[in-house]
N, C-alpha and C positions, 0 to 999 in steps of 0.2 A: 470592471474594465481594465484596471491595472494588470491583473493577472492575464486577461485575454491578450493585451498588447505585448506582455512579456513572452507569452507562448508564441505569438506571431513572430517576434524578434528571434526567439530561439530557433525556430524552424528555418527562417530566412538565413540566419548566420550559419546554421548547420549545414545547409546545402552549399553555401559558399566555401565551407571548410572541407567538405567531403574529399574534393580532388586532392588537395594538398596533404590531408591526413592519410590518404591511401598510399602516397608515394613514399613517405618514410615517417617514423614516429618522432614526436617532439623530443623525446628523452630516449637515450640509448639505455635499455634495461637488460642488455645481454649479461653483463656482469652479474646483476641481481638474479637473473634467471639461472645461473650456474651455481649459486650458493646452495649448500646443504641447509636442511632445516635447522640444524644445530648452529650454523653460521648466522642464519636469519635471527634466531633467538638471541645469540650473543650480541649481534649488531643492534638489537632493539632495546637492550637493557640500558636503563638510565635515561632513556629518551622521553620526549613529549609526543603524544599522538592527538591531533585535532580530529574531532568527530563532528561532522556537519550533518544537520538534518532537521526535519520537522520537530518543533519544540512545543507543540499545542497541547500535549498531555502531561499534566503534573506527575502522574504515576510513571509514565514512560521516562520522563526526565529524571525522576528520583531513582528509578532502577538503574539507569545508565551512570548517574553520579554516585549512587551509594553502594550498588552491588557490583556492576561490572568494572567500575573504576577502581574500587577497592581490590577486586580480584587480581586485575592485571598489575596493580601496584605491588601486591604481595608476591606474585609469581615472577614478574619480569622487571620490577622496579620501573614500570611505565607510568607516566603521568597522563592520564586520559583527560582531555580538555573538551568538554561538549559545547558546541557553538550552535545555538538554535537559529535556524534560517530556512526560509521556504525553498523548495526545490527549484522553482523558477529563478529565484535570486541566485542560488548556488550555480545553476547552469549559465546564467548570464555572466557571473563572475569568471567561470572557467572559460567561457567563449572569449571573454575579453583578453584573458591571459593567453589564450591560444593564439589570438590575433597578434598579440605583442611578442610571441615566441618566448614567453616567460617560463623558464624551467625551475623556478623557485616559488612554488605555490604554498599556500597556507592551509590547504585542505589535505588531510591524510586518508580519512575514511569518510564516505558519503552514503547516507541512507537514500536508496534510489529503487525505483522499479517502473514497469509499464512504459508508457510513451516517453517519459523522461530518460529511461535507460536507453530506449530505441534511439532517441535524438543524440544522447551523449556518446554512445558507441559509434554511431554513424559519423559524427563530427570529430572523432578521434580525441575525445576528452578524457578517456579512461586509459589506465596503465596497460592493461592487456590481460591475458589469461593467467590467473594465479591460483584458481580453486584447486587444481590438482597438486599444488605445493603444500596444501594444509593437511597435516596429519589427521586432525579431527574430521575433515571432509571424507577421508578414506574410512575412518573408524565409525562414523555415525550417519552418513548420508546414503541414500539410494541415488547415485548421480545419473542413473538412467531414467529416473522418474521424469515425466513430462513437466512437472511443477518445478523442477530444478533445471532441466535442460532448456526450458522456454520461459520467457517473460512476456506476458501479453502476446503470445503467438510467435515471438521471435527468438532465434537461437541465442542462448546466453554465452556459449563457447568459453566458459570459465572466467569471463570478465567480471562476474559478481558471484558472491556467496550468499546462500539463503540465510535470512535473519529470522524469519518467522512466517506463519501462514495466517491468512485472514479470509473471512467469508462475510459477505453482506447479509445482514439480518434486519428485519423490521422489528420495532419495539412498541409495546402498547401497554396501557394501564388497565388491568383487569377490572378495576372498580368503575371504569367508564366505558369500557368496550366489552360487550358480552361474549363476542366470538371474533377471533382474529381471522382476517380475510385470507382465503386460500389461493387467490388468484386475482388478476387484474379486474375482472368483472365484480367480484365481492368487494374489492377495494373501492370501486366507483359506487356501489350500493351503500357502502359505509359512508363515503363522503356526502352522497345526496342525503342520507338520513341524519348526518351530523355536519351541516354546513359550517365552514370556517374552523373545524376542529382537526383538519389534516392539511399538511403541505410538505413540501420538500425544499431544500436549498436550491439556489440557482447554479446550474453548471457554469463555469468549470470547477466548482467545489468538487473535491475527489469523491466523496460519498454521494453527492447529488448526481454526479455523472453515472455512478454505478447504479443508482436507483432507475435512472432513465434507461440504461442498458438492460436492467432486469425486466422492466416493462416491455422492452422490445423482444427480449427473449421469450417472455410469457405469451406474447401475442403472436409473434411470427416464427418462433423457434430460434436456436442458436447455431445449428450445424453449418448453415449456409455462410455465416459470417467468418468462420474459422479459416476459410480459404478465399475470401472475398478480396478483390483488389481494391486499393484506396482510390476509387473512382467516385467522386461526389454524386454524380447523377445516378449511378448504380445504387449506392448506399441510400440516397434520398427516396428512390423507388421502393426499395425493400423495407425501409422503416416507416413508410407513409401510414400504414395502419396504426402504428404506435403513436405517431404524431397526431393523428386524428383523435386517438383516445385521449391523449394528454390535453388536447384542446377541449374535448368533452368534459374532462375532469376539472378543468381550470376554474369555472365559475363557483364550484363548491369548495374551493380551497380556502385557507385563511386569507382574509381581506380579498375575497373573490378572485384570487389569483392576480390581482393588479400589482402585487409586489411579492417578492420571495425572500426568505432568509438568505443572507449573503454567505453564510457558513454553516457547517453542521454544528459548530459550537452554539451558534445563535438559536438553531432549532431545538437543541438540547435544553437550552435555557427556557425556551417557550414551553417545552413539555414539562420541565420541573415546575413552572409557574402555572400549570394547568391551563395554558392558553390554547394548546392543542393536545390531543389525546394519544398522539403517536410520534415517534421519532425513528431514527434508523442508525445503523452503525456498520462499519466494515471490520470492527473487532467484535466477534460474537460472544466473547467471554468478558466484555467490559461492563455488562449490565450489572452483575452482582456486586461488583466493587462500588458502582455508583448508587446502588441500593444501600449497601453497607455504610457509605459515606454520608447518607441522607440527601443526596442530590436528586435521585429519582424516587417516586412514590414506592412504598413497600410492596405493592402488588404489580410491580412492573414485570413484564415477561417478554421474551423475544419470540419471533416466529419467522417461518420461511414459507414461500409459496410452494404449492404441491409439485410444480415443475422444477423447483430448485432455485438457488440463488448463486450468484457469481462468487467464485473463490479465487484467490491468487496467492502468490508468494511474494513477500517483500524481501529485499536483498540489501547487501552492503558491497560497495565497490571502491576502488582506489583511483583517484584522478591521475591523469597523465604526468603532471608536474608535482606530485607529492614529493616532499623532501625526506619523508621517512617511510618508505615503502615497507621496509622490514618491520618496523614497529606496527604499521597498519596491518600487515599479515598476522603478526603475533596476536593483536587484538581480535581480529576477525576469527582466527583459529579458536580463541578462547570463547567467543560468542557461540561457536559450534560445539563446545563441550557439553556433556550430559548435564553437568551441574548448572551451567548458565541457562540452558534450554529449560531445564526443570524449573529453576527459579523464575525465569521469565513467564512460564505458564501459570504460575500461581496468581489468582485474581488479586490478592493483597499486594502483589508486586507489580503486575502488569495485566495478566491474563491473555497473553499472547500464545497462539497455537504453535507448538513446537514443530520443528522441521526434521526431527529424528526419524530414521528408519527403525520401526520397532523390532524388525527381524534382526537387527544388529545389536540389540540391547540384551544385557544379562537378565536373568529371572528377577534379581533384586531390583534392577533399574526399571524394568517393566511394572513391578509392584509399586515402586515409588511414583511412577508416572500416573499409574492407574488410581492411586490414592489421592490425587490432587482433587480437592473439593472446589468445583467451579462456582458453587453457591447458588442462590435464588435467581430465578428468572432466566437461566442459561439452558439452552438446548444441549443435549448430549453430543459428544464428538461423533458418535455413530449416526445420529440423526442428521447432523450437519454434513458428514461425508456422503451420506446417501442422497443428499439434496444438493450436492455441489456440482456446479457446471462451470466450464473453462471460460476464461476471459477472452474478449476479442482481441484480434491483432492490434497493437498499439497505434498504428497509423490510421485506423478507423475512428478511434476515440475523438480526436479533434474535429473530424468531419461531422460526427453526430452532435458534438457540442455546438458547432457552428449552425447546424440545421435547427437545433433547439432554440438557439438565440434568435434565429430569423423568424421562427414560427410561433413560439409560445409566448414570450413576454409582450410582443406587439401584435403578432398575427393571430393569436389564440383567443381572440375576443368572442 
């Protein structure tokens, strides 16, 4: 409920701020925009950059703290300070500062994407276009790729830089499940045959919301949603077959669907404890690391539906009132380096899919990237990419979450 109220507040405030943010920026960045890259690097040396974002993964946190932070310290003498904070709280903080016309913020880099980027960009909470200033963006990215030009269906316009790629996968224990479901019908058959051994977190948990959208895609297709207007009645009508399905599925869920895990972390714990036979993830390479760490059963494996699963790109951006935009750009540029993207892709470090354009890599770099062992239980990149479907426009997501809340916890009896 707290997250839901926070989202409502974000959207209400963002619409209030749109008019004033479109008239003039809160900070005059013209001088920064005229700097050469050498000037940006020179200005960033010896500074501190605050990195705000989700802190729910120990591996991700460790990579930022021990790999990225060490790298930018050695190359630029930048001290990278990671501040774990949920994105709703970050946006509320920025919105409050925007209302107060505060040009001395405490956030330099923010991990953001999807509906949160859509809200932040429309509310004038971001610094502006900076991607074209980053040398590694030119060196390693295909900036014409839809996965870089668009974020949940909305133009990025250089306001954020790609951080990594993700794709939704389902996860199961081969010792408990003979055959992974290939579609929504087989998932229902599994749930009926194993009552109480499957569930999913309650939206607006990020992974839970992705599961619901995948069910919608599998039942009614995805093409129509890519250009659909954010009209609640239109969305409600189009997703009704999926809502009916989730109601049918509900009695066979854990605790007969009378309650749902609050977060994906809670569902992962239930899976680890053998309370349920399946979990899910938006990081397809995270499975092997959790097997190696003894968190998941040894015969854990991931799978996708035959019609595909949703994939997206996560991004880094710079708030409108960052006091160290030069340092922020230096850090983000380093994230886009081949070395950092390679390091980040290794399951022992993180297991995040790289954003590199392989056509721009040398033969040696391609060899290094292809030699990464993603470990047990992980689908190949080829299988993932051939089963990858695009995300919905960001403004449809809260509508779908609202319809789920209205129909499934109470109405899906």
